[in-house]
N, C-alpha and C positions, 0 to 999 in steps of 0.2 A: 332875825336878821331881816334887815330892810330889804325893800325890792331893789333899791339901788345897787346895795351891796351883792344881792344875788344875780343882777344883771351882769355885774363885773366880773363875777365868778363863771358865768355862763361863757360871757365873750371869751375870757382867758382860757378856760376849757376848750373851745371851739378852735381858739388859734393854735393851742397846742395840739389838736386832733390834726388840722390841716397840716402843720409842721412835721408831724411824725407821719402822715401818709406821704407828704414830699421825700421825706427821707427814704422810706420802703421804696418808693417809685424809684429814687435816685439808685438805690442798689439793685435793683431789677432792671435798670436801664442802662447799660454798661456797652459804651460803643466797642470797646476793643473786644468783649466778651462775643457780641454780636458778629463781628468779623471773624474771630475764630471759629465761632459755630458754622458760619457760611464757608469757611475755607477749609475746616477740619471735620466735618459731620460724618465724612467716609470712614472715619476710624470708630463709628459705631460698633461696626463688626470687626472684632480684634484680627479676624483673617485678613482686612486690610492693612492693618498695621504690619503684620507678619509678611505680607506681600511685598510691602515698599522697605522691607529691610530692618523693622523694628523687632528687638529681643527683649524677653520680662528680665527683670532683676526683682529680688523679693519685695514683697508688700512693706511698705515702711509707715510704721506707727510712731506716733510722739510719745515722747516720755511723760508728759503730764496728759496725755489722752487725744483722742483723734487720730487722722492718719492721712497720708497722701494717698494711698492704695498701691498698686502694682504700677511700676513704670515699665513702659515698651520704649526702650531707647534705642536710637538709629545710631550708630557709631559713626557713620561717615558724617551725618549732619553734626553731631559733636566735636568733630574733627575740625571741620571748615570754619567755625568761629562765626558764621553768618546767621543773621536772625531774621527770619521769615515767617510771616504768620502762617503760612501754607505747608512750612515744613519745621513744625516743632521737633526738638530735639528728643522731646519724651512725650508720650501719648499716657495718660494715666486712667487705670482701670478700678472700679470697685470690686472684689470678689464678692459673689452672690451665694447665698444658702444653697441654692440649686447647682451650683459649679459654674454659672456663667459669670463673665465679667461684662459690667456696665460701664461705659466711657462717662469720666466725670470732669476732665480738666486735661489741660495741656501743659507743658514746662519749657520754657526757652532757656537754652544755656549757651554762655559763651564764656571764652578767658580773655576777651577784651573788654575793657571798662573804663570808668563806669559806662555801664550798657542803660538803653532804655528803648521802650517798644510803645509806639503812639503815644508819648510823654509819660510813660510809667517806668520808673528806675526800677531796675534789677536789683535784687539782695545781693550781697556778696558774701561768699564761703570761702573759709581759708582751708588749709591744707596742714595736716591732716584733716581728712573728714570720712564719713561712714561709706562715700563711694569710691575711694581709693583715687580721686582725682586731685589734679593741681589747683590752686586757689581758682575759683570759677564766680562767674556772675548768673543769678537765676531768676526768673520771673514765671510763677505759676499762674495761670488764668483758669478760674472754676467756671467754665463755660456751660458746663451740663448739669452741675450740682451747686445749689445754692451752698454759699460759705458763710456762717453768721459772724466770722471774724474778719470777713471781706473776700473779694472777688480775687485778690492777688497774695493771700496769706499762703504761708507753706503748709500747715497743717489745717485739717477740717475737722471739727468735731463732730460732724454727722457722718464721717466715713470711718468704717472698721476694717480691720483685717481679720476679726474674727471668724469668717468664713473659710480662713485658709487652715485652720486647726483641723485636723483630721484628714486633711488631703495629701 
């Protein structure tokens, strides 16, 4: 291989590395996730969620793998249809092997749509659904646990409900 071809390959490889680093940085710098962390970090202790009227529903696993974790849902927020970064309709926890719950994400839910938050469109869910709700719009924000399928995807392949077995 000539020096010229080697230099071209080196430049191309360097450019790809810079692009990949930029893409990785873009995934970790997410203005909405940062706002969610700032507004909702109080939920790191599940007792705070309970004190604010949130109640658990079973751990939700995906059919093809991954999970959403245990949702603690605030029925009053679910009914009001308002979307407020500091008042998510659901706070999501991953059950850990030692019996603790780790805050991983929040979910915003409204029946009014199409809905968006900070420019991010909500997903539409039809009825009937596994939650027994009418049609609704929802947006997950994986603010505390990285989701390789995206910061707003429903399921996270890095989350598991396995620790719930035997509890």
